[in-house]
Every structure is written in C-alpha cells, then in structure tokens.
N, C-alpha and C positions, 0 to 999 in steps of 0.2 A: 040551488049550489054556482057562489057567484066566481065570474071569471079568473081571481082570482085561489078559489081555494080549488077551480080543479084546475091552473099552476100547481098547486100546492103538492095536490093527490100525483099527478103528474112528474110532478122529479121524485119524490117520498121511491113512490110507482119504480123508474124507471134507477133511484140506485138499491133499492135493496132487489130487484129482478138480477144486476147489474150484481150483481155479491159474490166475491167468487170461497170463498171462505169456505159458505155453511152453502147446503141445497135449503133452497128457501120456497116452499108450496105459498103465490099467492092468487085471490089472482081483484083484480079490480077492479071493482066493482064494494067486494067484500075488504078492502082499502078503504073504493069512498064511504062507506056505513059508517069505518069505523071512522073518519075523518068529523062524518057530519055531528057523531053524537058526541065527538070533542065540544067542537061549536057549541050546539044543546047542549049541551053542561056546566054552561058555565054561568 
C-alpha cells in the first residue's frame, strides 16, 4: 500500500471512529482491506 493510500485509510478511520450520532464498530484492518478492494476493482 502506498503512503498516500495509507494516509487516506487513516483519515477515514479517524473520522468514522469520531462519528458520535451512531456507534460504528470498525477495525482498521477491515477498513484497510475494503479500501484495497476498491482500488483493485478499477
């Protein structure tokens, strides 16, 4: 994973973890796999 995509995953993870209206159960590794699958899909 490139440093740029790693930063993107970190940013999304932090934003979702700080979302207060709903509880979001999220693991960073799961998000990482999801983002990678999006990049590979194109």
